[in-house]
C-alpha positions as CSV (number, residue, x, y, z in Angstrom):
1,X,0.0,0.0,0.0
2,X,1.1,3.6,-0.6
3,X,0.1,6.9,0.9
4,X,1.3,10.3,-0.4
5,X,0.9,14.0,0.5
6,X,2.1,17.2,-1.2
7,X,2.3,20.8,0.1
8,X,3.7,24.1,-1.0
9,X,6.2,25.7,1.4
10,X,7.1,29.3,1.6
11,X,10.8,28.6,1.5
12,X,13.6,28.3,-1.0
13,X,14.5,24.8,-2.1
14,X,18.1,25.3,-0.7
15,X,16.6,26.3,2.7
16,X,14.4,23.2,2.8
17,X,17.1,20.9,1.7
18,X,19.4,22.3,4.3
19,X,16.8,21.5,6.9
20,X,16.2,18.0,5.6
21,X,19.9,17.0,5.4
22,X,20.4,17.6,9.1
23,X,19.7,14.1,10.7
24,X,18.7,15.6,14.1
25,X,15.8,17.6,12.4
26,X,14.1,14.3,11.5
27,X,12.6,14.2,15.0
28,X,11.1,17.7,14.4
29,X,9.0,16.7,11.4
30,X,8.6,12.9,11.2
31,X,5.6,11.6,13.3
32,X,6.6,9.2,16.1
33,X,10.3,9.9,16.1
34,X,11.6,11.8,19.2
35,X,15.4,11.4,18.8
36,X,17.9,10.4,16.1
37,X,21.4,9.0,16.5
38,X,23.1,9.1,13.1
39,X,26.1,6.9,12.4
40,X,29.5,8.4,11.4
41,X,28.3,8.7,7.8
42,X,25.6,11.2,8.7
43,X,23.4,12.0,5.7
44,X,24.7,9.6,3.1
45,X,23.4,6.6,1.2
46,X,23.9,3.5,3.3
47,X,23.9,5.4,6.6
48,X,22.2,3.7,9.5
49,X,20.6,5.8,12.2
50,X,19.1,4.7,15.5
51,X,15.7,6.4,16.0
52,X,13.7,6.5,19.2
53,X,10.1,7.3,19.7
54,X,6.9,5.8,20.6
55,X,4.7,3.1,18.9
56,X,1.1,2.2,19.3
57,X,0.8,-1.3,20.9
58,X,-3.0,-1.7,21.4
59,X,-5.9,0.1,23.1
60,X,-5.2,-1.4,26.5
61,X,-1.5,-0.7,26.6
62,X,-1.4,2.4,24.5
63,X,1.9,3.9,23.4
64,X,5.3,2.4,24.4
65,X,8.8,3.6,23.8
66,X,10.5,2.0,20.8
67,X,13.8,2.0,19.0
68,X,14.4,1.1,15.4
69,X,16.9,1.3,12.6
70,X,16.6,3.8,9.8
71,X,18.5,3.1,6.6
72,X,19.2,6.0,4.3
73,X,18.7,4.6,0.8
74,X,19.1,7.1,-1.9
75,X,19.9,10.8,-2.1
76,X,19.6,13.1,-5.2
77,X,20.8,16.5,-3.9
78,X,18.2,19.2,-3.7
79,X,15.6,16.8,-5.3
80,X,14.9,13.7,-3.2
81,X,15.9,11.3,-0.6
82,X,14.6,8.0,0.6
83,X,14.9,5.9,3.7
84,X,13.6,2.7,5.2
85,X,12.2,2.3,8.7
86,X,13.1,-1.3,9.7
87,X,10.7,-2.2,12.5
88,X,7.8,-0.5,10.9
89,X,8.7,-1.9,7.5
90,X,8.1,1.4,5.8
91,X,9.8,2.9,2.8
92,X,9.7,6.7,2.7
93,X,10.5,9.1,-0.1
94,X,10.8,12.8,0.2
95,X,10.8,14.8,-3.1
96,X,11.2,18.6,-3.4
97,X,10.7,20.8,-6.4
98,X,11.3,24.5,-6.8
99,X,8.2,26.4,-7.8
100,X,9.7,29.9,-7.5
101,X,12.8,31.3,-5.8
102,X,11.0,31.4,-2.5
103,X,8.5,28.6,-2.9
104,X,9.1,24.8,-2.9
105,X,6.7,21.9,-3.4
106,X,7.4,19.0,-1.0
107,X,5.9,15.5,-1.5
108,X,6.2,12.7,1.1
109,X,5.3,9.2,0.0
110,X,5.2,6.2,2.3
111,X,4.9,2.6,1.2
112,X,4.5,-0.5,3.3
113,X,2.5,-3.7,3.7
114,X,1.1,-2.6,7.0
115,X,0.0,0.9,5.9
116,X,-3.5,1.2,7.5
117,X,-5.3,3.4,9.9
118,X,-3.2,6.1,11.5
119,X,-0.2,5.1,9.4
120,X,-1.9,6.3,6.2
121,X,-1.8,9.8,7.7
122,X,2.0,9.8,8.1
123,X,2.7,11.7,4.9
124,X,0.1,14.4,5.6
125,X,1.4,14.9,9.2
126,X,5.0,15.1,7.9
127,X,4.3,17.7,5.2
128,X,2.2,19.7,7.7
129,X,5.0,19.7,10.2
130,X,7.5,20.7,7.5
131,X,5.1,23.5,6.6
132,X,5.0,24.7,10.2
133,X,8.8,24.6,10.5
134,X,10.2,25.8,7.2
135,X,8.4,29.1,6.3
136,X,11.5,31.3,5.7
137,X,9.9,33.3,2.9
138,X,6.9,34.2,5.0
139,X,9.0,36.0,7.6
């Protein structure tokens, strides 16, 4: 299954890319991730990051702390990057496209076999958080 969301940001493509390439910013915009520990490669294909956050267990237990591996798959500078979340078995792709010098279109796509319920809203939540964080042209 696949879910996707797109939103226009009031930021230059270079500003958005600069925000995305900083591993520690992932916790600011990706739902469910609270902390990131990148490996020595940082933002590079093949890098493996430990991410911590919470995961939904069931209605009786609720949310529990979780830790998982994030594998950085592909990077096309200033255009796209993709990663895989191991425990959740999700493939994520972030694409950006310049619309004007101060406007950028961001698309987040998530693919996985267990993409249902709240997981289907991950792309929308991610682009909305990016919108809230990266509005440099609006200032």
